[in-house]
N, C-alpha and C positions, 0 to 999 in steps of 0.2 A: 547324668545321661541315663534315661530310663527307656525300657521297651514295654509297650503295651500289647498284650496278647489277647485277642478277642476270638473266642471259639465257644460254641454251645456245648461241646463235649468236654466234660470236666477232666477226664483222664488225659486227653491230648493237651488241654490247657495247662494242666499242672505238670505234665511230663516235659513239655517244651520249656515251661517256666523254670523247672528244676535244672534242666540242662544249661540254660542260659545263666542262671545264678551260679552254677558251678564254674562257668567261664568268666565270672566276675561282673556280669551285668546286673543292674537293678531292674527288677521285673514287677509289672503290675498286671492284674488279670481282670477280664470282663467276660461275662457269659452272654450278654445280649446288647442291643444297640443303646438302650437307656443307660446301662452301666458304662458302656464304652464312652458315650458322650459326656457323662458325668466326670469320668477320669480325664478326658481331654480338656473339659472346661476348667477343671481344678488345676491342671498343669499339662500343657501339650508335651507328649513324649518325644524322645529323639527318634524313635522308630515304632511303627505299628506292624504287627503280624496279624492279619485279619482273615478269618474264614468267610468265604463268600456266601455260604448257606448257613443262616442262623435260625434255628428252630424256635418258634414262639417268640420271635423278636419283631418289634415294630418296624425296623428297617433291615433290609438285607445288606450284604457286604458291599455291593455296588453303590447303594444309596449312602452308606457310611463313607465310602471312598470319595464320592462326589462332595459330600459335606466337608470332609477333612481337607481335600485339595482346594476347596473354595475358601475355607476359613484359616487353614494352616498349611499353605502350599509347600512350605519347606520341610514338612514331615514326610519322610519316605514311608510308603506303605507296601508291604509284601503280602500278596494275596495267596492264601492256601485254600485248596478245595479237594474234596473227595469225589467230585463229579466233574473233573476237569476235562475240557475239550478246547479245541483251537478257538472256537467262537467266543467262549467265556474269557480265555486268556487275552485275546485281542481286545475285547470290550474293556477288560480291566486296565490294560496298558494304555488304551486310548483315553481312559478317564484319569490317567496319571499314576497308576500303580508303578512302583519301582521294579517289581518282578512278580512272577507267578510260579507257584510250586504246587504240584499235584500230590495229594495224599494217596497212599502212604508214602511219605517222603523219607529220603535218606538224611540222617542227622548231619553227616559231614557236608552234604549239599546245603542244608539249611544254614549251617554255621558259616559257610563261605558267603552265602547271600547276606546273612546278617552282618558279617564283618564289612562287606562292601557297602551295604546300606548305611551302617553307622559311620563309616568314613565319609560317605556323601553328606550325611547329616552334619558331621563336624566341619567339613569344608564350607557348607552353606552358612553355618553360624559364624565362622571366621570371616567369610566374605561380607556378611551383614555388619560385623564389627568394623571391618576395614572401610566399608562404604560410609558408615557413620563418621569415622575419623576423616575420611576423604572430603567430606562436605566443607570442613573448615579450610583444608589445604587447597581447595579448588578456587577460593576467593582470590580475585585479582584486583588490586587497587592501584590507581595512578591517575595523573591528570595531564601529562605531557602530550604533545601532538603525536610523538612516535608511539606512545603507549595506546592512545586512542585508535591509531591506525592498526596496530597489532591486534587489539581487542576486536575491532571491526572485522578483520580478516578471520579471526578465530570464530566469531559469531556466525560467519558465513559457512564455515566448515562444519559447525554443529548440525547443520541441516543435511549433511551429506553422509552416505553410507560407504563412501570410497576410502581408499588408503590415503593417509596424510603423512608427509615428511616434514619434520620440524628440524631446522638447522640452527646452530649457534655454538658459541664457545662453551666449554664446560662451566657449569654454574650459572648459566644465563637464564635458566628457568624453563627448559624444554619440558620437563616432567610436569611442572605446574601448568604449563599451557595445555599439555595432553589431558590432565585432570580437569581443567576448565572445559575442554571440548566434551569430555565424557559427562561431566555433571550437568551440562546444558543441552545435551542431546536426548533423543528418544531412547537411548540406551542407559540412561542414568540409573535405572532401577536394577540393572544387571552389573556384574563385577567389573572392576578395573584391575587388570593383572599386569604387573611389571615384569619384564624378562630382562635380566641382567646378562646380556649376551657375552660380555667379556669373561664372566665368571663360570660359564658353561663350557666344559671340554667338548671339542668338536665331535668326538665319537659318541657323546651322550646327548647331543642336541635333539636328535630324533625322538628319543624316549622322553626327554623333558617336555618337548612340545606336544607329542602325540600320545604319551603314556606308554604303559607296558603291562604285560600279564605274566606272572610267574606262579609256579605251583605253591610257593611258600606264602605269598602275599596276595594272590589273586590279581584282579584288575586294579591298576593304579592310574587314575586319570591324569592326563597331561595338562599343561597350562592352557592349551587352546580349549580343551573341554571345560576346564574350570572357569574360563572367561566366556562361556557360551552366552551369546546375546549381548555381551558387553564390549569392552575395549581391551585390546592387548597393546601394551606399550613396550617396544623393543628399545632398550637403552644402549 
């Protein structure tokens, strides 16, 4: 997991890099858009810290951001700028930036944002792995009349954005049916998240579903946020 720092100011580039290395992160540096794109093409980073104003660069930060979000949409990009204002911040967020930090920034603030962004990156990679595994588990095979009726009903549901209740005895394949609905719907490219309701203590249900924020760990996304755009299966 590497962090790519893109800034035309060598002292800032190296200072941030040294701090992140001391925290155990692998760091790569780029001074302009050409160096940045070469690093990304060699290996997409887990996170980018990108200065919005790059002197003597073919592309500015917003152009790089647009390119990265088009070609590597799962890479979080934190924008930094010494000329920050609301308009620039809004423009960056609209283009897909994870966060916006104004220079001179507080190192503690930067580290909190980096930790959150790296956690987001990790969750996205895990979701991608799970989606690849889910393709095989969503296949449903059978030839009986009852099976064909069931599959026909599931196919109808795949076109709906409504809530679906699946009933049946334990082990009858409710989760497989849910995965089939997900894999054949317009939500297939987004995560499928299983919530094991019986294993969650009632007093923790709210934070498990909606997340929480603590001084020690910052923002921890809940299962509903992790499943954004996809399907949540309550078992």
